C-alpha positions as CSV (number, residue, x, y, z in Angstrom):
1,X,-124.8,-0.4,12.8
2,X,-123.3,-1.1,9.4
3,X,-123.2,2.6,8.4
4,X,-121.6,3.5,11.8
5,X,-118.9,0.8,11.3
6,X,-118.3,2.0,7.7
7,X,-117.9,5.6,8.8
8,X,-115.6,4.6,11.6
9,X,-113.3,2.8,9.3
10,X,-113.3,5.5,6.7
11,X,-112.2,8.0,9.3
12,X,-109.5,5.6,10.6
13,X,-108.3,5.2,7.0
14,X,-108.1,9.0,6.5
15,X,-106.4,9.5,9.8
16,X,-103.7,6.9,9.0
17,X,-103.3,8.6,5.6
18,X,-102.8,12.0,7.4
19,X,-105.8,13.6,5.7
20,X,-108.4,13.6,8.5
21,X,-107.8,17.1,9.7
22,X,-107.8,18.5,6.3
23,X,-111.0,16.7,5.4
24,X,-112.7,17.8,8.6
25,X,-111.9,21.4,7.9
26,X,-113.2,21.2,4.4
27,X,-116.4,19.5,5.5
28,X,-117.0,22.2,8.2
29,X,-116.5,24.8,5.6
30,X,-119.4,23.3,3.6
31,X,-121.6,22.7,6.6
32,X,-124.8,23.9,4.9
33,X,-124.3,22.0,1.7
34,X,-124.8,18.3,1.8
35,X,-124.0,17.9,-1.9
36,X,-120.7,19.7,-1.5
37,X,-119.8,17.6,1.5
38,X,-120.5,14.4,-0.5
39,X,-118.2,15.7,-3.3
40,X,-115.5,16.5,-0.8
41,X,-115.7,13.1,0.9
42,X,-115.5,11.2,-2.4
43,X,-112.5,13.3,-3.4
44,X,-110.7,12.2,-0.3
45,X,-111.6,8.5,-0.3
46,X,-110.4,6.3,-3.1
47,X,-112.9,3.5,-2.9
48,X,-110.6,0.8,-4.3
49,X,-107.7,1.9,-2.1
50,X,-110.0,2.0,0.9
51,X,-111.3,-1.5,0.2
52,X,-107.7,-2.9,-0.1
53,X,-106.7,-1.2,3.1
54,X,-109.8,-2.5,5.0
55,X,-109.3,-6.1,3.6
56,X,-105.8,-6.1,5.0
57,X,-106.9,-5.2,8.6
58,X,-106.7,-7.9,11.2
59,X,-110.0,-8.3,12.9
Protein backbone atom coordinates (compact mmCIF):
# COMPACT_ATOMS: atom_id res chain seq x y z
CA UNK A 1 0.00 0.00 0.00
CA UNK A 2 2.89 2.35 0.65
CA UNK A 3 4.18 2.08 -2.94
CA UNK A 4 0.66 2.63 -4.27
CA UNK A 5 0.28 5.78 -2.17
CA UNK A 6 3.70 7.07 -3.23
CA UNK A 7 2.91 6.52 -6.92
CA UNK A 8 -0.44 8.24 -6.51
CA UNK A 9 1.12 11.33 -4.98
CA UNK A 10 3.92 11.47 -7.55
CA UNK A 11 1.31 11.44 -10.32
CA UNK A 12 -0.71 14.13 -8.56
CA UNK A 13 2.45 16.22 -8.15
CA UNK A 14 3.24 15.91 -11.86
CA UNK A 15 -0.35 16.65 -12.85
CA UNK A 16 -0.39 19.85 -10.80
CA UNK A 17 2.94 20.83 -12.37
CA UNK A 18 1.41 20.33 -15.83
CA UNK A 19 3.87 17.58 -16.76
CA UNK A 20 1.82 14.40 -16.42
CA UNK A 21 0.77 14.13 -20.07
CA UNK A 22 4.30 14.66 -21.30
CA UNK A 23 5.67 12.12 -18.83
CA UNK A 24 3.05 9.56 -19.82
CA UNK A 25 3.88 9.94 -23.51
CA UNK A 26 7.59 9.51 -22.87
CA UNK A 27 7.05 6.46 -20.64
CA UNK A 28 4.85 4.84 -23.30
CA UNK A 29 7.56 5.48 -25.85
CA UNK A 30 9.98 3.50 -23.70
CA UNK A 31 7.49 0.74 -22.89
CA UNK A 32 9.96 -2.10 -23.41
CA UNK A 33 12.85 -0.56 -21.49
CA UNK A 34 12.50 -0.41 -17.70
CA UNK A 35 15.85 1.32 -17.26
CA UNK A 36 14.85 4.06 -19.71
CA UNK A 37 11.53 4.49 -17.91
CA UNK A 38 13.33 4.87 -14.60
CA UNK A 39 15.63 7.51 -16.12
CA UNK A 40 12.65 9.39 -17.58
CA UNK A 41 10.78 9.34 -14.27
CA UNK A 42 13.75 10.60 -12.28
CA UNK A 43 14.22 13.40 -14.82
CA UNK A 44 10.65 14.59 -14.20
CA UNK A 45 10.52 14.30 -10.42
CA UNK A 46 12.83 16.48 -8.35
CA UNK A 47 12.93 14.53 -5.09
CA UNK A 48 13.51 17.54 -2.83
CA UNK A 49 10.75 19.58 -4.52
CA UNK A 50 8.36 16.62 -4.35
CA UNK A 51 9.03 16.14 -0.64
CA UNK A 52 8.41 19.84 0.07
CA UNK A 53 5.19 19.71 -1.96
CA UNK A 54 4.00 16.55 -0.19
CA UNK A 55 4.85 17.95 3.25
CA UNK A 56 2.70 20.99 2.53
CA UNK A 57 -0.39 18.89 1.70
CA UNK A 58 -3.24 18.96 4.17
CA UNK A 59 -4.20 15.42 5.08
